[in-house]
C-alpha positions as CSV (number, residue, x, y, z in Angstrom):
1,M,0.0,0.0,0.0
2,A,1.3,3.5,-0.9
3,P,2.3,5.7,2.0
4,T,0.1,8.5,3.1
5,T,0.5,12.0,4.6
6,T,-0.1,10.4,8.0
7,D,2.9,8.1,7.3
8,A,5.0,11.1,6.5
9,V,4.1,12.7,9.8
10,L,4.7,9.6,11.8
11,A,8.1,9.1,10.1
12,F,9.0,12.7,10.9
13,V,8.2,12.3,14.6
14,A,9.9,8.9,14.9
15,A,13.0,10.0,13.2
16,A,13.3,13.1,15.4
17,A,12.8,11.1,18.6
18,I,15.4,8.4,17.6
19,A,18.0,10.9,16.6
20,W,17.5,13.0,19.7
21,L,17.8,9.9,21.9
22,L,20.9,8.4,20.2
23,V,23.1,11.4,19.8
24,P,24.6,11.0,23.4
25,Y,25.6,7.4,22.5
26,A,27.2,8.6,19.3
27,E,29.2,11.1,21.2
28,K,30.5,8.4,23.5
29,L,31.5,6.3,20.5
30,A,33.3,9.3,19.0
31,Y,35.5,9.7,22.1
32,K,36.3,6.0,22.1
33,V,37.5,5.8,18.5
34,G,39.1,9.3,18.4
35,A,36.7,11.0,16.0
36,I,37.3,14.4,17.6
37,D,37.3,17.7,15.9
38,Q,40.1,19.8,17.4
39,P,39.9,23.6,17.4
40,T,41.6,25.2,14.4
41,A,42.4,28.7,13.1
42,R,39.5,28.5,10.6
43,G,37.1,26.7,12.9
44,L,34.4,28.5,15.0
45,H,34.6,26.3,18.1
46,D,37.1,26.6,21.0
47,R,37.1,23.0,22.4
48,P,37.4,19.5,21.2
49,M,34.1,18.2,19.8
50,P,33.0,14.6,19.0
51,R,32.0,14.3,15.4
52,L,30.2,11.0,14.8
53,S,26.6,12.1,15.7
54,G,25.7,11.6,12.1
55,L,25.4,7.9,13.1
56,A,22.3,8.9,15.2
57,I,20.8,10.5,12.1
58,L,21.5,7.3,10.1
59,A,19.8,5.1,12.7
60,A,16.8,7.4,12.7
61,V,16.6,7.3,8.9
62,E,17.0,3.6,8.7
63,V,14.5,2.7,11.4
64,S,11.8,5.1,10.1
65,G,12.5,4.3,6.5
66,W,12.2,0.6,6.8
67,I,8.9,1.1,8.6
68,W,7.2,3.8,6.6
69,L,8.7,3.8,3.1
70,P,7.1,1.4,0.6
71,G,8.8,-2.0,0.4
72,D,10.0,-1.6,-3.2
73,G,13.4,-1.8,-4.8
74,Q,13.9,1.9,-5.2
75,S,13.1,2.7,-1.5
76,H,15.4,-0.2,-0.4
77,S,18.2,1.1,-2.7
78,I,17.9,4.6,-1.2
79,L,18.2,3.1,2.4
80,L,21.2,1.0,1.4
81,G,22.8,3.9,-0.3
82,A,22.3,5.9,2.9
83,V,24.3,3.3,4.8
84,A,27.1,3.5,2.1
85,I,27.3,7.3,2.1
86,A,27.3,7.4,5.9
87,A,30.1,4.8,5.9
88,V,32.2,7.0,3.8
89,G,31.6,9.8,6.3
90,V,32.5,7.6,9.2
91,V,35.9,6.7,7.7
92,D,36.5,10.4,6.9
93,D,35.5,11.5,10.4
94,V,37.9,8.9,12.0
95,Y,40.8,8.9,9.5
96,S,40.4,12.1,7.5
97,L,40.2,10.7,4.0
98,P,41.9,12.5,1.1
99,A,39.6,14.2,-1.4
100,L,39.8,11.6,-4.2
101,P,38.9,8.5,-2.1
102,K,36.1,10.4,-0.5
103,L,34.7,11.5,-3.9
104,L,34.9,7.9,-5.2
105,G,33.1,6.7,-2.2
106,Q,30.3,9.2,-2.7
107,I,30.0,8.2,-6.3
108,A,29.8,4.5,-5.4
109,A,27.1,5.3,-2.8
110,A,25.1,7.4,-5.3
111,L,25.2,4.7,-7.9
112,I,23.2,2.3,-5.6
113,P,19.9,4.1,-6.0
114,V,20.6,5.4,-9.5
115,L,21.1,1.8,-10.8
116,A,17.8,0.8,-9.1
117,G,15.8,3.5,-11.0
118,V,16.1,6.6,-8.8
119,R,17.2,8.8,-11.6
120,V,15.9,11.6,-13.8
121,D,15.1,10.0,-17.1
122,N,13.5,13.1,-18.7
123,L,13.2,16.8,-18.1
124,T,10.5,19.4,-18.9
125,L,11.8,22.9,-19.4
126,P,9.9,26.2,-20.0
127,F,9.7,27.0,-23.7
128,V,11.5,23.8,-24.6
129,G,9.1,21.1,-23.5
130,G,10.0,17.6,-22.4
131,F,12.8,15.5,-23.6
132,E,14.4,12.2,-22.8
133,L,17.9,12.1,-21.3
134,G,18.7,8.5,-22.4
135,W,22.0,7.2,-21.1
136,L,22.8,10.6,-19.8
137,A,20.3,10.0,-17.0
138,Y,22.8,7.9,-15.2
139,P,25.8,10.2,-14.9
140,L,23.7,13.4,-14.6
141,T,21.7,12.0,-11.6
142,V,24.9,10.7,-10.0
143,L,26.5,14.1,-10.5
144,G,23.5,15.8,-9.0
145,I,23.5,13.6,-5.9
146,V,27.2,13.9,-5.3
147,A,27.0,17.7,-5.8
148,T,24.2,18.0,-3.3
149,V,26.2,15.9,-0.8
150,N,29.2,18.2,-1.1
151,V,27.0,21.4,-1.0
152,I,25.7,20.3,2.4
153,N,29.2,19.2,3.5
154,F,30.6,22.6,2.7
155,L,27.8,24.3,4.6
156,D,28.5,22.4,7.8
157,G,30.9,24.8,9.4
158,V,29.1,26.3,12.4
159,D,27.0,24.8,15.1
160,G,23.5,23.8,13.9
161,L,23.7,25.5,10.5
162,A,23.6,22.5,8.1
163,A,21.1,20.5,10.3
164,G,18.8,23.5,10.5
165,V,19.0,24.3,6.8
166,C,18.4,20.7,6.0
167,T,15.4,20.5,8.3
168,I,13.8,23.5,6.6
169,A,14.6,22.3,3.1
170,A,13.4,18.8,3.8
171,I,10.1,20.0,5.2
172,A,9.5,22.1,2.0
173,L,10.5,19.2,-0.2
174,A,8.1,16.9,1.7
175,T,5.3,19.3,1.3
176,I,5.9,19.7,-2.4
177,A,6.3,15.9,-3.0
178,L,3.1,15.1,-1.1
179,S,1.2,17.7,-3.1
180,L,2.4,16.1,-6.3
181,E,1.3,12.7,-5.1
182,R,4.9,11.5,-4.8
183,N,4.1,10.1,-1.4
184,A,7.2,7.9,-1.0
185,A,9.4,10.9,-1.7
186,G,7.3,12.9,0.8
187,V,7.9,10.3,3.5
188,L,11.6,10.2,2.7
189,A,11.9,14.0,2.9
190,A,9.8,14.0,6.1
191,L,12.0,11.5,7.9
192,T,15.1,13.4,6.7
193,A,13.7,16.5,8.3
194,G,12.9,14.7,11.5
195,A,16.3,13.1,11.8
196,A,18.0,16.5,11.2
197,L,15.8,18.2,13.8
198,G,16.5,15.4,16.3
199,F,20.2,16.0,16.0
200,L,19.7,19.8,16.1
201,R,18.6,19.4,19.8
202,H,22.2,18.7,20.5
203,G,23.8,20.6,17.6
204,F,22.3,24.0,18.0
205,P,24.9,26.5,19.4
206,P,26.5,25.9,21.9
207,A,26.6,22.4,20.5
208,S,27.6,19.3,22.4
209,S,28.7,17.4,19.3
210,F,29.1,17.6,15.5
211,M,27.3,15.4,13.0
212,G,30.5,15.3,11.0
213,D,30.8,14.2,7.4
214,T,28.8,11.1,8.5
215,G,25.8,13.4,8.9
216,S,26.4,16.0,6.3
217,N,27.1,13.4,3.6
218,L,23.9,11.5,4.6
219,L,21.6,14.6,4.7
220,G,22.9,15.8,1.3
221,Y,22.3,12.4,-0.2
222,L,18.8,12.1,1.3
223,L,17.8,15.6,0.1
224,A,19.1,14.8,-3.4
225,T,17.3,11.4,-3.7
226,A,14.1,13.0,-2.3
227,S,14.3,15.7,-4.9
228,V,14.7,13.2,-7.7
229,Q,11.8,11.1,-6.5
230,G,9.5,14.0,-5.4
231,A,9.9,16.7,-8.0
232,L,12.4,15.9,-10.8
233,K,10.5,12.8,-11.9
234,T,7.3,14.8,-12.5
235,N,6.3,16.5,-15.7
236,A,5.8,19.8,-14.0
237,V,7.4,22.7,-16.0
238,I,9.0,24.2,-12.9
239,A,10.0,20.9,-11.3
240,L,13.7,21.6,-11.6
241,A,13.2,24.9,-9.8
242,F,11.8,23.4,-6.6
243,P,15.1,21.8,-5.3
244,L,17.2,24.6,-6.7
245,I,15.3,27.3,-4.8
246,V,14.8,25.3,-1.6
247,L,18.6,24.6,-1.5
248,A,19.6,28.1,-2.8
249,V,21.5,29.1,0.3
250,P,23.9,26.1,0.4
251,I,24.2,26.2,-3.4
252,L,25.1,29.9,-3.3
253,D,27.5,29.4,-0.5
254,T,29.3,26.6,-2.4
255,G,29.3,28.5,-5.6
256,F,30.8,31.6,-4.1
257,V,33.5,29.6,-2.3
258,V,34.4,27.5,-5.4
259,A,34.6,30.6,-7.5
260,K,37.0,32.2,-5.0
261,R,39.2,29.1,-4.9
262,L,39.4,29.1,-8.7
263,K,40.1,32.8,-8.8
264,Y,43.1,32.4,-6.5
265,R,44.1,29.1,-8.1
266,Q,43.5,27.0,-5.0
267,P,42.2,23.4,-5.1
268,I,38.4,23.5,-4.9
269,Y,38.5,20.9,-2.1
270,Q,40.9,22.9,0.1
271,A,39.4,24.3,3.3
272,D,39.4,28.0,3.7
273,S,37.5,30.9,5.4
274,W,35.4,32.2,2.6
275,H,32.1,30.5,3.5
276,F,29.1,32.7,4.5
277,H,29.4,31.7,8.1
278,H,33.1,32.6,8.2
279,R,32.3,36.0,6.6
280,M,29.6,36.6,9.3
281,A,32.2,35.8,12.0
282,N,34.6,38.2,10.4
283,I,32.1,41.0,10.7
284,G,31.3,40.2,14.3
285,F,28.3,37.9,14.2
286,S,27.9,35.4,17.0
287,Q,27.2,31.7,16.0
288,R,23.5,32.1,17.0
289,R,23.1,35.3,15.0
290,T,24.8,33.6,12.0
291,V,22.5,30.6,12.0
292,A,19.5,32.9,12.6
293,Y,20.2,34.9,9.5
294,L,20.9,31.9,7.3
295,Y,17.9,30.0,8.7
296,A,15.7,33.1,7.8
297,W,17.2,33.2,4.3
298,T,16.5,29.5,3.8
299,L,12.9,29.9,5.1
300,I,12.3,32.7,2.6
301,M,13.6,30.7,-0.3
302,A,11.7,27.6,0.8
303,G,8.6,29.8,1.0
304,L,9.2,31.0,-2.5
305,A,9.4,27.4,-3.7
306,L,6.1,26.6,-1.9
307,A,4.5,29.7,-3.5
308,L,5.5,28.5,-6.9
309,R,3.8,25.2,-6.2
310,F,0.6,26.5,-4.5
311,V,-0.1,30.0,-5.6
312,P,-2.6,29.7,-8.5
313,Y,-1.1,32.6,-10.5
314,S,-1.5,30.9,-13.9
315,D,-3.6,28.2,-15.5
316,N,-0.5,26.8,-17.3
317,H,-2.0,27.9,-20.6
318,G,-0.6,31.5,-20.7
319,H,-3.5,33.0,-18.7
320,F,-2.6,34.8,-15.5
321,N,-4.8,35.8,-12.5
322,L,-4.0,39.4,-11.6
323,L,-4.4,39.1,-7.9
324,W,-2.5,35.9,-7.5
325,T,0.2,37.1,-9.9
326,L,0.7,40.1,-7.6
327,V,1.0,37.7,-4.6
328,M,3.6,35.7,-6.5
329,G,5.4,38.9,-7.4
330,A,5.5,39.9,-3.8
331,C,7.0,36.5,-2.9
332,L,9.7,37.0,-5.5
333,A,10.4,40.5,-4.3
334,V,10.9,39.3,-0.7
335,A,13.2,36.6,-1.8
336,L,15.2,39.0,-4.0
337,A,15.3,41.7,-1.3
338,S,16.5,39.2,1.3
339,S,19.2,37.9,-1.0
340,V,20.5,41.3,-2.0
341,Y,20.5,42.3,1.7
342,L,22.6,39.2,2.7
343,V,24.9,39.9,-0.2
344,F,25.4,43.4,1.1
345,V,25.9,42.3,4.7
346,L,28.4,39.7,3.7
347,E,30.2,42.0,1.3
348,I,30.1,39.3,-1.4
349,L,30.0,42.1,-4.0
350,K,32.4,44.8,-3.1
351,L,31.2,48.4,-3.5
352,R,34.5,49.9,-2.5
353,R,38.1,49.5,-3.7
354,G,39.9,46.6,-2.0
355,R,40.9,43.0,-2.2
356,I,40.2,39.6,-0.6
357,N,43.0,38.1,1.5
358,P,43.2,34.6,0.0
359,E,44.4,33.1,3.3
360,T,41.6,34.4,5.6
361,G,38.8,35.4,3.2
362,E,38.6,38.8,4.8
363,F,38.2,42.0,2.8
364,E,41.1,44.4,3.0
365,A,40.7,48.0,1.9
366,L,43.5,49.3,-0.3
367,E,45.5,52.2,0.9
368,A,45.2,55.3,-1.3
369,E,48.4,56.0,-3.3
370,P,50.2,59.2,-2.2
371,P,50.1,62.1,-4.7
372,G,52.7,61.5,-7.4
373,G,53.1,57.9,-6.4
């Protein structure tokens, strides 16, 4: 029997409770095996922190998933892939994997659901229509999953940020998937939200532990597979927009950082202090203020995605309702204004003469040349 909205709610609650209860045990395991995040110059914590709490998220996902997801091959492959991607994270958290083995492990984990049918076989684009991807469906879906994994991984640099953003994003994706009658994807997104929220009880600043790559890899993987099953497999013209808008904040963060690394000819996998949360710390934001701003931005973008799904501004035949079009325009204006404001606050676009210090990511104003210099 196909899962229902009630199943999604139950999966959310169960996953939240399980993750919340198991995080202390994951912390004890981290201390035993030495999976400890030591304070560093670019880090925002000042004491050693256990970083295996992603295992509590995994347990919450697996228990809830095997109970409330449908018993088909695709759901089973997603849950098996979740174990694989979390295993890559565990090894990284304990032994600090080099970039290439980590990437290969992520690709291998992503292949598990893709080979079982969790892939985007066709796309419908505005003014273009629908078209089949053919064999490209396999590498493109794997690329999308691995990219989302690393987008969330890059975001996980301050207490509670990645978990909170993933909670908001997963709730929005669950709502969209259920409305599109993609109930299995709705349940998957709901239990992802619950597991992230359960961890957040321990991960919100000041955190008692980190979810580590175990958790960030897993949450990115789950958001990606839920997006494929819940939106990208539909024939909706704006289906591609839903996950891109919901995940806009981590995508923009990663895009900005990668662009800076390329500009300064640094490896894209090399850690630095150019992320949004580092820039907020540089201008004096506390960890709580940082996550509050980025949560709010994520909520606004998720609200825009929900508005695109539910506001009846068009009948899909080129006819627009004036009142609802104005409502949709207001939603777009709020999202744009918030994004411009954050860009201004973070000084991503510089309005005065200066340069970025490639070591710290901080903006340094240039001294004016003396006359005749």
